[in-house]
N, C-alpha and C positions, 0 to 999 in steps of 0.2 A: 600227438593228438589229444593227450589228456588235458593240455592247457586249453585247447580249443573247446573241448567238452565242458570244462569248467566255466568258460565264458558263456557258452550256450545255457548252461544250467542257471547261471546268474541272471541272464536275460529272461529265461522262461519262468523262473521262480517256481520250479517243480511242477509246472503245468504239463510239460512234455518229458518223455524219456529219450535219452540220447544213447544209442548203442554204437560203440566204436569197434569196427571189425579190423582184424589184423591178418596178414598173409597166412599164418598157420592155424588160424581159429577154425572152429567148427562152423558149419552153415548156421545162420540165424533165421528163425521164423518169427515174424511179427504176429500180432494178435489176429490178423486176417489169414494166417497160415501161408504167407508168401515167403519163399526161400530167397535169401540174398546171397550174392557172391561175396567172397572175402574182399578186402580193401574197399569196403563200402561203409558208410556211416548212415544209420537209419534214425530219423527223428520222428517220433510218434506223438500225436496229440492224445493224451489219455482220455479226454472228454468226447472228442468227435470221431476218433478212429482214423483221421486223416494222417498221412505221413509223407515225408520228404526224404530224398536220398542224396547223399554226397558221395560221389565216386572219385576216389583219389588214386585209382590204379595207375601207377607210373609205367605204363606199357603202351605199345601201339594199340590203337582202337580195336577191341574185340568185335566179333561178329554181332551185328544188331540183333540176331535171333536170341542171344542170351538175355535180352531185355524184354522179350515178348510178353511173358507172363506178368512181369512187373508193370509194363506200360499199359496193359489191358485192365489193370485194377482201377476202379473208379475212385478209390480213396487216395491214389497217388497224386500228389500235387505237382511235383517236378523232380527231375534228376539234374544235379549240377555235376559236370564232368571236367576233371583236369585235362584229360586228353580228349579234345573235341576236334574232330576232322570236319571242316565245313563241307567236304564233298560227300560225307556219309549221310544217310537218311535215317536219323534217329527218331523223327517224329517231333511233335510240338512240345512234349513235356520234357525233353532233354535239352539242356541249355549249357553254354560254355561257362566255365568257371575260371580258376587260376591256381597257381601253386601256393602252398604255404611254405614258410621257412621250416626247416626240420626242427628247430627249437625256437619258436616265435618270440618268447620273452627274452632269451639270451640275445637274439639278434636285435631286438629293440633296444636293449641295454648297451650293446656294443657296436653297432654298425657306425654310429657317428664318429667314434674314435678312429676308425679305419678310413673314413672318407677324407679326401684331400691328401692322402699319403703321397710322398714324393715318388715319382715314377722312375722305373728302371729304364733299360735300353728299349728302343722301339721294336719290340718283338711281339709275336703272338704267343701267349702263354697257355700251356695246357698241363693240368695235373688231375689224374683220375684213372679209373680202371681202363685198361686198353683191350680187354678181351671181349668187348661187346661192340656191336654196331660197326664193325670193320675199322675201329679206331687205330689199332696197331698198324694195319696196312696203310691207312691214310697218313699217319704220322711218319711212317718210313718213307713213303713217296715224297712227302713234304720236306723231310730232312735231306733227301737226295736232290731234290730240285732247288730248294732254297734253305740251305743249312744256316744262313745268317738271319733268317726271319722267324724261326720257331725256337721257343724255350720250353722243353718238355721236362717236367720234374717227376722223378720216380720215388717210390718208397712212402711209408706212412709218416705222419707228422701230427703234432698237436693241433687242436682246433685254432688256437691263437696264431700259431705259426702259419697254418694254412691261409687264414685270412690276411695275415700280413703279406704273404707272397701274392695272394690274389689282388689285394688292394694296391700294391706297389707295381703290379704289372701294367704295361702300357695298353694291352688289349688282350681280352680272353678269347681263345679259340673255342668256338662252340661246335662240338661234334656230337652227332646222335649216339645214344647209347641203346638201351632197350626201348626207348621212345624217341620221338622227334625232338622233344625238348628235354632239358636236364636241369636239375637243381643248381648246377654250377652256374648256369647263366643267370638264374634268379639271385644267386649269392653275389655275382658280379654286379648286377644292378644295385644291390643293397649297399655295396661299398664304393660304387661309382667308377668301376672299371668297364670301359666300353667292350661290348661283345661283337665278334664278327661271326656271322652265321649264315647258312644258306636261307632262302626265303622260308619263314616259319610256315609249316603246314598246320600246326596246331593253332586253334582260334581261342583266344581268351575273351572274357566279358568285355574288357577294354582292349582292343586289338593292339598288337605290337606292330608299329609302322616301320617299314624298311628305311634305313638312313635317317630315322628320327629317334627311335628307341634303341636301335642296334645297327651295326654296319652290315650291309647286305652283300654277301658273296653271291651274286646273281647266277643261277644255273637252273636248268629245268628239273622238274620233279623226279624224272627217271634218268638223270645224267649219270655217266660213268664216274668211278672214283677218280680217274685221271682228270676228267673235266671239273669235278668238284675241287680237287687240289688246285688246279689252274685258276679257278674262280677265287679261292681264298688268296692265293699269291697275288693275282692281278689286282684285286680290289684293295688288299692291304697296301701294296706298293703305291697304288694310285692316291691314297689319302693319308699315308702314315706321317707325312710331314705337315699336314693340315691340322695344327693343334686347336685352332678355333672350332673346327668341325668335331674333333674328338671331345672337346669340352662341352659342346652343345649336346652331343649324344649322351655323354656321361650324366649331365644334369637331367636330361629328359628321362633317362632310365631311372635315376634316383627318384624323380617325381612320380613316375609310374609305380615304382615299388612302394613308395610311401602311401600313395592313394589306395592301392589295391592289396598289398600284402603285409605291410608293417603292422605289428601288433599294437593295439587292438583293431586297427582299421580294417584289416583283412577279414576278421570274424564279423565285425559290424556290417561290412559290405556283403558278406555271405548271407547273413540274416535278411538283408535287404533284397538280394537276389532270389532267396527262397520265398519271399513274400510272406514271411511269418510275422504276425502282429498280435 
């Protein structure tokens, strides 16, 4: 987030203060005495007292009540949320945002070299923590039902090796973690590896369209794990040999990433969404 703050400060030319919150930080009070939760960034106009909030909490959407004091403040201009559930009633000042890369400048400098990597076997690839979101259980069932369709990598690795594996994978298996979306899917977009995912519950400023930006494993919002696994297997089998489709999804995802997230486009887009001028 320091890179993002630097970009804002360059844009604002010291007219505004940017306060970047972290999960273990103390609560922050702005000049109006409003308390903010952690994992939020507060941008304050030193001259007018107006402020904007970026909420990058990578969790399921918290109770709307946690925003009440914030939203009632007349100086609040808007809140941009990474985790935006279109079925939640946030009010007019809360708007959908999108993910940032964990290291925006590194990703900008390196993602091109990973794009176009030679693909490995036609498998769904997963590498990540398995102790959240029921992932371990889902992966076990998938391995039992379709052992020839899933490649699960364990253990830690370097960043370069991780992106080499991700970019050479035929398809990234998108599994919920602590939230409905995950950095892994955004990283897959960056390197051009198509993602297979259940219908996205999370809404971004530019929506992700099923079977345009990602391969949709169609299932209901409250489906069972067995039904979800069956949806992954059925939809992957259905299109795994359609390389033209895979290539289109890959390019659409790259274009979406470059427009919305790639440094510095993502930061410039954020300034536009905030309405700061």
